[in-house]
Every structure is written in C-alpha cells, then in structure tokens.
PyMOL Python script that loads the backbone (N, CA, C, O; Angstrom):
from pymol import cmd

cmd.read_pdbstr("""\
ATOM      1  N   MET A   1     -22.110  -5.264 -22.616  1.00  0.00           N
ATOM      2  CA  MET A   1     -21.219  -4.301 -23.528  1.00  0.00           C
ATOM      3  C   MET A   1     -20.208  -3.578 -22.686  1.00  0.00           C
ATOM      4  O   MET A   1     -20.493  -3.122 -21.579  1.00  0.00           O
ATOM      5  N   PHE A   2     -19.060  -3.487 -23.218  1.00  0.00           N
ATOM      6  CA  PHE A   2     -17.996  -2.664 -22.388  1.00  0.00           C
ATOM      7  C   PHE A   2     -17.462  -1.512 -23.371  1.00  0.00           C
ATOM      8  O   PHE A   2     -17.398  -1.697 -24.586  1.00  0.00           O
ATOM      9  N   PHE A   3     -17.120  -0.423 -22.812  1.00  0.00           N
ATOM     10  CA  PHE A   3     -16.802   0.741 -23.574  1.00  0.00           C
ATOM     11  C   PHE A   3     -15.197   1.238 -23.006  1.00  0.00           C
ATOM     12  O   PHE A   3     -14.846   1.238 -21.826  1.00  0.00           O
ATOM     13  N   VAL A   4     -14.463   1.599 -24.043  1.00  0.00           N
ATOM     14  CA  VAL A   4     -13.123   2.148 -23.768  1.00  0.00           C
ATOM     15  C   VAL A   4     -13.491   3.656 -24.237  1.00  0.00           C
ATOM     16  O   VAL A   4     -14.218   3.881 -25.205  1.00  0.00           O
ATOM     17  N   TYR A   5     -12.978   4.528 -23.540  1.00  0.00           N
ATOM     18  CA  TYR A   5     -13.232   6.104 -23.663  1.00  0.00           C
ATOM     19  C   TYR A   5     -12.056   6.805 -23.624  1.00  0.00           C
ATOM     20  O   TYR A   5     -11.087   6.285 -23.071  1.00  0.00           O
ATOM     21  N   VAL A   6     -11.965   7.942 -24.135  1.00  0.00           N
ATOM     22  CA  VAL A   6     -10.847   9.036 -23.852  1.00  0.00           C
ATOM     23  C   VAL A   6     -11.621  10.300 -23.487  1.00  0.00           C
ATOM     24  O   VAL A   6     -12.501  10.703 -24.248  1.00  0.00           O
ATOM     25  N   LEU A   7     -11.339  10.920 -22.393  1.00  0.00           N
ATOM     26  CA  LEU A   7     -11.632  12.142 -22.025  1.00  0.00           C
ATOM     27  C   LEU A   7     -10.489  13.110 -22.224  1.00  0.00           C
ATOM     28  O   LEU A   7      -9.314  12.742 -22.210  1.00  0.00           O
ATOM     29  N   LYS A   8     -10.918  14.516 -22.434  1.00  0.00           N
ATOM     30  CA  LYS A   8     -10.018  15.643 -22.585  1.00  0.00           C
ATOM     31  C   LYS A   8     -10.257  16.584 -21.493  1.00  0.00           C
ATOM     32  O   LYS A   8     -11.431  16.919 -21.337  1.00  0.00           O
ATOM     33  N   SER A   9      -9.410  17.062 -20.730  1.00  0.00           N
ATOM     34  CA  SER A   9      -9.702  18.080 -19.639  1.00  0.00           C
ATOM     35  C   SER A   9      -9.801  19.428 -20.481  1.00  0.00           C
ATOM     36  O   SER A   9      -8.997  19.720 -21.366  1.00  0.00           O
ATOM     37  N   GLU A  10     -10.806  20.157 -20.127  1.00  0.00           N
ATOM     38  CA  GLU A  10     -11.023  21.422 -20.656  1.00  0.00           C
ATOM     39  C   GLU A  10     -10.218  22.449 -19.806  1.00  0.00           C
ATOM     40  O   GLU A  10     -10.258  23.621 -20.182  1.00  0.00           O
ATOM     41  N   VAL A  11      -9.523  22.146 -18.745  1.00  0.00           N
ATOM     42  CA  VAL A  11      -8.656  23.032 -18.024  1.00  0.00           C
ATOM     43  C   VAL A  11      -7.278  23.095 -18.666  1.00  0.00           C
ATOM     44  O   VAL A  11      -6.760  24.162 -18.996  1.00  0.00           O
ATOM     45  N   ASP A  12      -6.654  21.793 -18.845  1.00  0.00           N
ATOM     46  CA  ASP A  12      -5.268  21.885 -19.335  1.00  0.00           C
ATOM     47  C   ASP A  12      -5.100  21.061 -20.601  1.00  0.00           C
ATOM     48  O   ASP A  12      -4.025  21.107 -21.198  1.00  0.00           O
ATOM     49  N   GLY A  13      -6.078  20.328 -21.034  1.00  0.00           N
ATOM     50  CA  GLY A  13      -5.933  19.617 -22.303  1.00  0.00           C
ATOM     51  C   GLY A  13      -5.360  18.119 -22.039  1.00  0.00           C
ATOM     52  O   GLY A  13      -5.150  17.327 -22.958  1.00  0.00           O
ATOM     53  N   ARG A  14      -5.153  17.852 -20.775  1.00  0.00           N
ATOM     54  CA  ARG A  14      -4.803  16.418 -20.743  1.00  0.00           C
ATOM     55  C   ARG A  14      -5.756  15.475 -20.933  1.00  0.00           C
ATOM     56  O   ARG A  14      -6.932  15.830 -20.861  1.00  0.00           O
ATOM     57  N   TYR A  15      -5.448  14.177 -21.194  1.00  0.00           N
ATOM     58  CA  TYR A  15      -6.245  13.030 -21.611  1.00  0.00           C
ATOM     59  C   TYR A  15      -6.362  12.082 -20.436  1.00  0.00           C
ATOM     60  O   TYR A  15      -5.438  11.970 -19.630  1.00  0.00           O
ATOM     61  N   TYR A  16      -7.496  11.395 -20.331  1.00  0.00           N
ATOM     62  CA  TYR A  16      -7.753  10.345 -19.508  1.00  0.00           C
ATOM     63  C   TYR A  16      -8.309   9.080 -20.301  1.00  0.00           C
ATOM     64  O   TYR A  16      -9.284   9.244 -21.035  1.00  0.00           O
ATOM     65  N   LYS A  17      -7.870   8.140 -20.209  1.00  0.00           N
ATOM     66  CA  LYS A  17      -8.268   6.665 -20.844  1.00  0.00           C
ATOM     67  C   LYS A  17      -8.860   5.867 -19.838  1.00  0.00           C
ATOM     68  O   LYS A  17      -8.341   5.803 -18.724  1.00  0.00           O
ATOM     69  N   GLY A  18      -9.963   5.214 -20.137  1.00  0.00           N
ATOM     70  CA  GLY A  18     -10.661   4.491 -19.173  1.00  0.00           C
ATOM     71  C   GLY A  18     -11.618   3.409 -19.835  1.00  0.00           C
ATOM     72  O   GLY A  18     -11.741   3.354 -21.059  1.00  0.00           O
ATOM     73  N   MET A  19     -12.269   2.578 -19.002  1.00  0.00           N
ATOM     74  CA  MET A  19     -13.250   1.573 -19.403  1.00  0.00           C
ATOM     75  C   MET A  19     -14.250   1.491 -18.620  1.00  0.00           C
ATOM     76  O   MET A  19     -14.110   1.558 -17.399  1.00  0.00           O
ATOM     77  N   THR A  20     -15.431   1.332 -19.217  1.00  0.00           N
ATOM     78  CA  THR A  20     -16.624   1.230 -18.368  1.00  0.00           C
ATOM     79  C   THR A  20     -17.814   0.329 -18.882  1.00  0.00           C
ATOM     80  O   THR A  20     -17.629  -0.218 -19.969  1.00  0.00           O
ATOM     81  N   GLU A  21     -18.943   0.121 -18.273  1.00  0.00           N
ATOM     82  CA  GLU A  21     -20.075  -0.526 -18.915  1.00  0.00           C
ATOM     83  C   GLU A  21     -21.145   0.572 -19.156  1.00  0.00           C
ATOM     84  O   GLU A  21     -22.077   0.359 -19.931  1.00  0.00           O
ATOM     85  N   ASN A  22     -21.020   1.658 -18.540  1.00  0.00           N
ATOM     86  CA  ASN A  22     -22.006   2.724 -18.650  1.00  0.00           C
ATOM     87  C   ASN A  22     -21.338   4.143 -18.929  1.00  0.00           C
ATOM     88  O   ASN A  22     -20.967   4.853 -17.994  1.00  0.00           O
ATOM     89  N   LEU A  23     -21.206   4.516 -20.248  1.00  0.00           N
ATOM     90  CA  LEU A  23     -20.495   5.715 -20.434  1.00  0.00           C
ATOM     91  C   LEU A  23     -21.056   6.952 -19.870  1.00  0.00           C
ATOM     92  O   LEU A  23     -20.283   7.759 -19.352  1.00  0.00           O
ATOM     93  N   GLU A  24     -22.272   7.177 -19.913  1.00  0.00           N
ATOM     94  CA  GLU A  24     -22.988   8.413 -19.500  1.00  0.00           C
ATOM     95  C   GLU A  24     -22.716   8.555 -17.793  1.00  0.00           C
ATOM     96  O   GLU A  24     -22.397   9.616 -17.256  1.00  0.00           O
ATOM     97  N   LYS A  25     -22.887   7.438 -17.174  1.00  0.00           N
ATOM     98  CA  LYS A  25     -22.722   7.507 -15.762  1.00  0.00           C
ATOM     99  C   LYS A  25     -21.177   7.758 -15.285  1.00  0.00           C
ATOM    100  O   LYS A  25     -20.883   8.475 -14.328  1.00  0.00           O
ATOM    101  N   ARG A  26     -20.339   7.132 -16.013  1.00  0.00           N
ATOM    102  CA  ARG A  26     -18.880   7.324 -15.807  1.00  0.00           C
ATOM    103  C   ARG A  26     -18.446   8.716 -16.119  1.00  0.00           C
ATOM    104  O   ARG A  26     -17.585   9.209 -15.390  1.00  0.00           O
ATOM    105  N   LEU A  27     -18.942   9.430 -17.131  1.00  0.00           N
ATOM    106  CA  LEU A  27     -18.558  10.801 -17.369  1.00  0.00           C
ATOM    107  C   LEU A  27     -19.152  11.598 -16.304  1.00  0.00           C
ATOM    108  O   LEU A  27     -18.492  12.555 -15.901  1.00  0.00           O
ATOM    109  N   LYS A  28     -20.296  11.361 -15.780  1.00  0.00           N
ATOM    110  CA  LYS A  28     -20.855  12.183 -14.710  1.00  0.00           C
ATOM    111  C   LYS A  28     -20.100  12.054 -13.414  1.00  0.00           C
ATOM    112  O   LYS A  28     -19.965  13.024 -12.668  1.00  0.00           O
ATOM    113  N   GLU A  29     -19.587  10.819 -13.127  1.00  0.00           N
ATOM    114  CA  GLU A  29     -18.622  10.571 -12.108  1.00  0.00           C
ATOM    115  C   GLU A  29     -17.445  11.393 -12.178  1.00  0.00           C
ATOM    116  O   GLU A  29     -17.165  12.092 -11.205  1.00  0.00           O
ATOM    117  N   HIS A  30     -16.662  11.401 -13.285  1.00  0.00           N
ATOM    118  CA  HIS A  30     -15.547  12.114 -13.611  1.00  0.00           C
ATOM    119  C   HIS A  30     -15.898  13.663 -13.399  1.00  0.00           C
ATOM    120  O   HIS A  30     -15.103  14.291 -12.700  1.00  0.00           O
ATOM    121  N   ASN A  31     -16.902  14.288 -13.879  1.00  0.00           N
ATOM    122  CA  ASN A  31     -17.237  15.680 -13.834  1.00  0.00           C
ATOM    123  C   ASN A  31     -17.685  16.048 -12.673  1.00  0.00           C
ATOM    124  O   ASN A  31     -17.666  17.250 -12.410  1.00  0.00           O
ATOM    125  N   SER A  32     -18.212  15.065 -11.673  1.00  0.00           N
ATOM    126  CA  SER A  32     -18.764  15.520 -10.302  1.00  0.00           C
ATOM    127  C   SER A  32     -17.725  15.614  -9.293  1.00  0.00           C
ATOM    128  O   SER A  32     -17.914  16.143  -8.197  1.00  0.00           O
ATOM    129  N   GLY A  33     -16.525  15.051  -9.702  1.00  0.00           N
ATOM    130  CA  GLY A  33     -15.413  15.120  -8.865  1.00  0.00           C
ATOM    131  C   GLY A  33     -15.106  13.811  -7.937  1.00  0.00           C
ATOM    132  O   GLY A  33     -14.163  13.797  -7.145  1.00  0.00           O
ATOM    133  N   SER A  34     -16.021  12.690  -8.123  1.00  0.00           N
ATOM    134  CA  SER A  34     -16.163  11.643  -7.317  1.00  0.00           C
ATOM    135  C   SER A  34     -14.986  10.549  -7.686  1.00  0.00           C
ATOM    136  O   SER A  34     -14.882   9.479  -7.087  1.00  0.00           O
ATOM    137  N   THR A  35     -14.185  10.932  -8.669  1.00  0.00           N
ATOM    138  CA  THR A  35     -13.064  10.196  -9.231  1.00  0.00           C
ATOM    139  C   THR A  35     -11.755  10.890  -8.791  1.00  0.00           C
ATOM    140  O   THR A  35     -11.398  11.924  -9.355  1.00  0.00           O
ATOM    141  N   LYS A  36     -11.131  10.409  -7.925  1.00  0.00           N
ATOM    142  CA  LYS A  36      -9.840  11.184  -7.303  1.00  0.00           C
ATOM    143  C   LYS A  36      -8.902  11.660  -8.275  1.00  0.00           C
ATOM    144  O   LYS A  36      -8.368  12.767  -8.213  1.00  0.00           O
ATOM    145  N   SER A  37      -8.670  10.644  -9.351  1.00  0.00           N
ATOM    146  CA  SER A  37      -7.568  10.931 -10.271  1.00  0.00           C
ATOM    147  C   SER A  37      -7.854  11.948 -11.248  1.00  0.00           C
ATOM    148  O   SER A  37      -6.982  12.442 -11.963  1.00  0.00           O
ATOM    149  N   THR A  38      -9.174  12.288 -11.284  1.00  0.00           N
ATOM    150  CA  THR A  38      -9.680  13.298 -12.553  1.00  0.00           C
ATOM    151  C   THR A  38     -10.126  14.676 -11.689  1.00  0.00           C
ATOM    152  O   THR A  38     -10.272  15.786 -12.201  1.00  0.00           O
ATOM    153  N   LYS A  39     -10.274  14.418 -10.544  1.00  0.00           N
ATOM    154  CA  LYS A  39     -10.937  15.579  -9.851  1.00  0.00           C
ATOM    155  C   LYS A  39     -10.445  17.061 -10.132  1.00  0.00           C
ATOM    156  O   LYS A  39     -11.191  18.025 -10.305  1.00  0.00           O
ATOM    157  N   ALA A  40      -9.085  17.074 -10.148  1.00  0.00           N
ATOM    158  CA  ALA A  40      -8.471  18.364 -10.173  1.00  0.00           C
ATOM    159  C   ALA A  40      -8.583  19.018 -11.632  1.00  0.00           C
ATOM    160  O   ALA A  40      -8.348  20.215 -11.799  1.00  0.00           O
ATOM    161  N   TYR A  41      -8.953  18.168 -12.674  1.00  0.00           N
ATOM    162  CA  TYR A  41      -8.845  18.640 -14.001  1.00  0.00           C
ATOM    163  C   TYR A  41     -10.348  18.870 -14.645  1.00  0.00           C
ATOM    164  O   TYR A  41     -10.531  18.979 -15.857  1.00  0.00           O
ATOM    165  N   ARG A  42     -11.198  18.917 -13.843  1.00  0.00           N
ATOM    166  CA  ARG A  42     -12.590  19.062 -14.290  1.00  0.00           C
ATOM    167  C   ARG A  42     -12.756  20.450 -14.977  1.00  0.00           C
ATOM    168  O   ARG A  42     -11.942  21.335 -14.711  1.00  0.00           O
ATOM    169  N   PRO A  43     -13.842  20.693 -15.904  1.00  0.00           N
ATOM    170  CA  PRO A  43     -14.598  19.597 -16.548  1.00  0.00           C
ATOM    171  C   PRO A  43     -13.913  18.912 -17.618  1.00  0.00           C
ATOM    172  O   PRO A  43     -12.986  19.403 -18.262  1.00  0.00           O
ATOM    173  N   TRP A  44     -14.477  17.579 -17.812  1.00  0.00           N
ATOM    174  CA  TRP A  44     -13.913  16.688 -18.899  1.00  0.00           C
ATOM    175  C   TRP A  44     -14.964  16.537 -19.946  1.00  0.00           C
ATOM    176  O   TRP A  44     -16.161  16.547 -19.663  1.00  0.00           O
ATOM    177  N   ARG A  45     -14.493  16.393 -21.192  1.00  0.00           N
ATOM    178  CA  ARG A  45     -15.297  16.306 -22.256  1.00  0.00           C
ATOM    179  C   ARG A  45     -14.911  14.980 -22.991  1.00  0.00           C
ATOM    180  O   ARG A  45     -13.711  14.824 -23.219  1.00  0.00           O
ATOM    181  N   MET A  46     -15.759  14.035 -23.377  1.00  0.00           N
ATOM    182  CA  MET A  46     -15.687  12.840 -24.088  1.00  0.00           C
ATOM    183  C   MET A  46     -15.172  13.165 -25.453  1.00  0.00           C
ATOM    184  O   MET A  46     -15.829  14.003 -26.071  1.00  0.00           O
ATOM    185  N   ILE A  47     -14.142  12.670 -26.029  1.00  0.00           N
ATOM    186  CA  ILE A  47     -13.663  12.812 -27.394  1.00  0.00           C
ATOM    187  C   ILE A  47     -13.592  11.514 -28.171  1.00  0.00           C
ATOM    188  O   ILE A  47     -13.306  11.515 -29.369  1.00  0.00           O
ATOM    189  N   TYR A  48     -13.855  10.393 -27.484  1.00  0.00           N
ATOM    190  CA  TYR A  48     -13.727   9.085 -28.104  1.00  0.00           C
ATOM    191  C   TYR A  48     -14.300   8.034 -27.242  1.00  0.00           C
ATOM    192  O   TYR A  48     -14.112   8.043 -26.026  1.00  0.00           O
ATOM    193  N   SER A  49     -15.034   7.078 -27.875  1.00  0.00           N
ATOM    194  CA  SER A  49     -15.543   5.853 -27.172  1.00  0.00           C
ATOM    195  C   SER A  49     -15.554   4.687 -28.266  1.00  0.00           C
ATOM    196  O   SER A  49     -15.601   4.881 -29.481  1.00  0.00           O
ATOM    197  N   LYS A  50     -15.515   3.737 -27.781  1.00  0.00           N
ATOM    198  CA  LYS A  50     -15.503   2.280 -28.711  1.00  0.00           C
ATOM    199  C   LYS A  50     -16.083   1.305 -27.889  1.00  0.00           C
ATOM    200  O   LYS A  50     -15.743   1.184 -26.712  1.00  0.00           O
ATOM    201  N   SER A  51     -17.008   0.536 -28.467  1.00  0.00           N
ATOM    202  CA  SER A  51     -17.677  -0.673 -27.705  1.00  0.00           C
ATOM    203  C   SER A  51     -16.916  -1.905 -28.182  1.00  0.00           C
ATOM    204  O   SER A  51     -16.282  -2.034 -29.229  1.00  0.00           O
ATOM    205  N   PHE A  52     -17.137  -2.916 -27.052  1.00  0.00           N
ATOM    206  CA  PHE A  52     -16.532  -4.194 -27.095  1.00  0.00           C
ATOM    207  C   PHE A  52     -17.445  -5.155 -26.543  1.00  0.00           C
ATOM    208  O   PHE A  52     -18.119  -4.843 -25.562  1.00  0.00           O
ATOM    209  N   GLU A  53     -17.544  -6.351 -27.097  1.00  0.00           N
ATOM    210  CA  GLU A  53     -18.305  -7.434 -26.657  1.00  0.00           C
ATOM    211  C   GLU A  53     -17.878  -7.989 -25.265  1.00  0.00           C
ATOM    212  O   GLU A  53     -18.677  -8.368 -24.408  1.00  0.00           O
ATOM    213  N   THR A  54     -16.510  -7.989 -25.142  1.00  0.00           N
ATOM    214  CA  THR A  54     -16.078  -8.658 -23.945  1.00  0.00           C
ATOM    215  C   THR A  54     -15.195  -7.586 -23.199  1.00  0.00           C
ATOM    216  O   THR A  54     -14.820  -6.550 -23.747  1.00  0.00           O
ATOM    217  N   ARG A  55     -14.882  -7.946 -21.838  1.00  0.00           N
ATOM    218  CA  ARG A  55     -13.934  -7.019 -21.011  1.00  0.00           C
ATOM    219  C   ARG A  55     -12.670  -7.221 -21.473  1.00  0.00           C
ATOM    220  O   ARG A  55     -11.930  -6.256 -21.664  1.00  0.00           O
ATOM    221  N   ILE A  56     -12.264  -8.503 -21.710  1.00  0.00           N
ATOM    222  CA  ILE A  56     -10.941  -8.659 -22.158  1.00  0.00           C
ATOM    223  C   ILE A  56     -10.561  -7.751 -23.467  1.00  0.00           C
ATOM    224  O   ILE A  56      -9.572  -7.019 -23.507  1.00  0.00           O
ATOM    225  N   GLU A  57     -11.378  -7.894 -24.390  1.00  0.00           N
ATOM    226  CA  GLU A  57     -11.171  -6.999 -25.690  1.00  0.00           C
ATOM    227  C   GLU A  57     -10.980  -5.554 -25.323  1.00  0.00           C
ATOM    228  O   GLU A  57     -10.037  -4.907 -25.778  1.00  0.00           O
ATOM    229  N   ALA A  58     -12.034  -4.950 -24.350  1.00  0.00           N
ATOM    230  CA  ALA A  58     -12.048  -3.636 -23.908  1.00  0.00           C
ATOM    231  C   ALA A  58     -10.572  -3.264 -23.155  1.00  0.00           C
ATOM    232  O   ALA A  58      -9.868  -2.293 -23.431  1.00  0.00           O
ATOM    233  N   ARG A  59     -10.306  -4.265 -22.163  1.00  0.00           N
ATOM    234  CA  ARG A  59      -8.993  -3.817 -21.535  1.00  0.00           C
ATOM    235  C   ARG A  59      -7.766  -3.909 -22.550  1.00  0.00           C
ATOM    236  O   ARG A  59      -6.877  -3.059 -22.490  1.00  0.00           O
ATOM    237  N   GLU A  60      -7.730  -4.723 -23.283  1.00  0.00           N
ATOM    238  CA  GLU A  60      -6.588  -4.739 -24.354  1.00  0.00           C
ATOM    239  C   GLU A  60      -6.494  -3.474 -25.065  1.00  0.00           C
ATOM    240  O   GLU A  60      -5.427  -2.865 -25.146  1.00  0.00           O
ATOM    241  N   PHE A  61      -7.563  -3.067 -25.574  1.00  0.00           N
ATOM    242  CA  PHE A  61      -7.538  -1.859 -26.297  1.00  0.00           C
ATOM    243  C   PHE A  61      -7.325  -0.522 -25.387  1.00  0.00           C
ATOM    244  O   PHE A  61      -6.815   0.506 -25.833  1.00  0.00           O
ATOM    245  N   GLU A  62      -7.707  -0.653 -24.282  1.00  0.00           N
ATOM    246  CA  GLU A  62      -7.426   0.557 -22.992  1.00  0.00           C
ATOM    247  C   GLU A  62      -5.969   0.514 -22.834  1.00  0.00           C
ATOM    248  O   GLU A  62      -5.368   1.586 -22.761  1.00  0.00           O
ATOM    249  N   LYS A  63      -5.296  -0.656 -22.770  1.00  0.00           N
ATOM    250  CA  LYS A  63      -3.797  -0.711 -22.537  1.00  0.00           C
ATOM    251  C   LYS A  63      -3.095  -0.307 -23.810  1.00  0.00           C
ATOM    252  O   LYS A  63      -1.991   0.227 -23.701  1.00  0.00           O
ATOM    253  N   TYR A  64      -3.657  -0.520 -25.099  1.00  0.00           N
ATOM    254  CA  TYR A  64      -2.936   0.086 -26.234  1.00  0.00           C
ATOM    255  C   TYR A  64      -3.120   1.570 -26.169  1.00  0.00           C
ATOM    256  O   TYR A  64      -2.103   2.218 -26.416  1.00  0.00           O
ATOM    257  N   LEU A  65      -4.276   2.284 -25.870  1.00  0.00           N
ATOM    258  CA  LEU A  65      -4.429   3.728 -25.667  1.00  0.00           C
ATOM    259  C   LEU A  65      -3.436   4.314 -24.620  1.00  0.00           C
ATOM    260  O   LEU A  65      -3.023   5.468 -24.732  1.00  0.00           O
ATOM    261  N   LYS A  66      -3.070   3.519 -23.630  1.00  0.00           N
ATOM    262  CA  LYS A  66      -2.170   3.918 -22.604  1.00  0.00           C
ATOM    263  C   LYS A  66      -0.567   3.805 -22.968  1.00  0.00           C
ATOM    264  O   LYS A  66       0.354   4.295 -22.313  1.00  0.00           O
ATOM    265  N   SER A  67      -0.485   3.164 -23.974  1.00  0.00           N
ATOM    266  CA  SER A  67       0.888   2.909 -24.518  1.00  0.00           C
ATOM    267  C   SER A  67       1.384   4.146 -25.272  1.00  0.00           C
ATOM    268  O   SER A  67       0.612   5.050 -25.591  1.00  0.00           O
ATOM    269  N   GLY A  68       2.559   4.160 -25.522  1.00  0.00           N
ATOM    270  CA  GLY A  68       3.279   5.314 -26.314  1.00  0.00           C
ATOM    271  C   GLY A  68       2.713   5.550 -27.685  1.00  0.00           C
ATOM    272  O   GLY A  68       2.416   6.679 -28.074  1.00  0.00           O
ATOM    273  N   SER A  69       2.560   4.402 -28.453  1.00  0.00           N
ATOM    274  CA  SER A  69       1.901   4.508 -29.784  1.00  0.00           C
ATOM    275  C   SER A  69       0.390   4.856 -29.655  1.00  0.00           C
ATOM    276  O   SER A  69      -0.141   5.457 -30.589  1.00  0.00           O
ATOM    277  N   GLY A  70      -0.354   4.506 -28.526  1.00  0.00           N
ATOM    278  CA  GLY A  70      -1.790   4.710 -28.416  1.00  0.00           C
ATOM    279  C   GLY A  70      -1.731   6.193 -28.048  1.00  0.00           C
ATOM    280  O   GLY A  70      -2.527   6.937 -28.622  1.00  0.00           O
ATOM    281  N   ARG A  71      -0.924   6.680 -27.204  1.00  0.00           N
ATOM    282  CA  ARG A  71      -1.030   8.292 -26.954  1.00  0.00           C
ATOM    283  C   ARG A  71      -0.702   9.023 -28.257  1.00  0.00           C
ATOM    284  O   ARG A  71      -1.289  10.079 -28.494  1.00  0.00           O
ATOM    285  N   ASP A  72       0.107   8.582 -29.034  1.00  0.00           N
ATOM    286  CA  ASP A  72       0.257   9.171 -30.344  1.00  0.00           C
ATOM    287  C   ASP A  72      -0.983   9.112 -31.235  1.00  0.00           C
ATOM    288  O   ASP A  72      -1.313  10.080 -31.921  1.00  0.00           O
ATOM    289  N   TYR A  73      -1.608   8.061 -31.219  1.00  0.00           N
ATOM    290  CA  TYR A  73      -2.726   7.897 -31.910  1.00  0.00           C
ATOM    291  C   TYR A  73      -3.925   8.774 -31.384  1.00  0.00           C
ATOM    292  O   TYR A  73      -4.809   9.203 -32.126  1.00  0.00           O
ATOM    293  N   ILE A  74      -3.870   8.964 -30.209  1.00  0.00           N
ATOM    294  CA  ILE A  74      -4.949   9.921 -29.604  1.00  0.00           C
ATOM    295  C   ILE A  74      -4.626  11.384 -30.036  1.00  0.00           C
ATOM    296  O   ILE A  74      -5.556  12.063 -30.470  1.00  0.00           O
ATOM    297  N   LYS A  75      -3.470  11.878 -29.957  1.00  0.00           N
ATOM    298  CA  LYS A  75      -3.167  13.097 -30.259  1.00  0.00           C
ATOM    299  C   LYS A  75      -3.161  13.550 -31.735  1.00  0.00           C
ATOM    300  O   LYS A  75      -3.357  14.698 -32.132  1.00  0.00           O
ATOM    301  N   ASN A  76      -2.903  12.452 -32.485  1.00  0.00           N
ATOM    302  CA  ASN A  76      -2.856  12.694 -34.017  1.00  0.00           C
ATOM    303  C   ASN A  76      -4.026  12.295 -34.921  1.00  0.00           C
ATOM    304  O   ASN A  76      -4.159  12.703 -36.075  1.00  0.00           O
ATOM    305  N   THR A  77      -4.907  11.412 -34.256  1.00  0.00           N
ATOM    306  CA  THR A  77      -6.024  11.139 -34.916  1.00  0.00           C
ATOM    307  C   THR A  77      -7.296  11.394 -34.381  1.00  0.00           C
ATOM    308  O   THR A  77      -8.199  11.749 -35.138  1.00  0.00           O
ATOM    309  N   LEU A  78      -7.499  11.254 -33.106  1.00  0.00           N
ATOM    310  CA  LEU A  78      -8.584  11.374 -32.273  1.00  0.00           C
ATOM    311  C   LEU A  78      -8.856  12.813 -32.117  1.00  0.00           C
ATOM    312  O   LEU A  78      -9.896  13.268 -32.595  1.00  0.00           O
ATOM    313  N   ASP A  79      -8.088  13.515 -31.543  1.00  0.00           N
ATOM    314  CA  ASP A  79      -8.253  14.924 -31.060  1.00  0.00           C
ATOM    315  C   ASP A  79      -7.772  16.018 -32.219  1.00  0.00           C
ATOM    316  O   ASP A  79      -6.985  16.922 -31.937  1.00  0.00           O
ATOM    317  N   SER A  80      -8.258  15.863 -33.383  1.00  0.00           N
ATOM    318  CA  SER A  80      -7.740  16.746 -34.453  1.00  0.00           C
ATOM    319  C   SER A  80      -8.977  17.513 -34.938  1.00  0.00           C
ATOM    320  O   SER A  80      -8.874  18.342 -35.842  1.00  0.00           O
TER     321      SER A  80
END
""", "prot")
cmd.dss("prot")
cmd.show_as("cartoon", "prot")
cmd.util.cbc("prot")
cmd.orient("prot")
C-alpha cells in the first residue's frame, strides 16, 4: 500500500506533498530534521493522507497535488 500525504508547517504555513509506504515513519523523518527540504520548517503536521494500491496511482495523485489546481484544492478543501 502506498500513501500520498500533505504536511503543513506550523512555522510558516507552507505545504509539503509527498508519497510513502509508511506514513508514521515518514512524518517522524520530516519532524526529526533528517529530510533536507523540510528541515527548516519544522514542526510539520499531517493534514491529509490517501492510500493507493499501486505506486503508479499514488505518484499520479501526488503529481496532481503539486500542480496549480492541486495546490488550490489543498488550500480550499483540505486545509479549511
């Protein structure tokens, strides 16, 4: 099982979109500072996750969330 997730920084409100097979472990990695791209914006809180059967499906949804309309979806729907 694969998961697509959205994190929100409690420092400045920015979002991070990603994909993983282990949500709990991945959130710990983001909050421990071991992920270079998110280290400066800790702590992170998970605001959304969705499971997928295949890596391909998860990757396609992750790509959508990183698009302009996907970013709008996050702001207007997920983080309200």
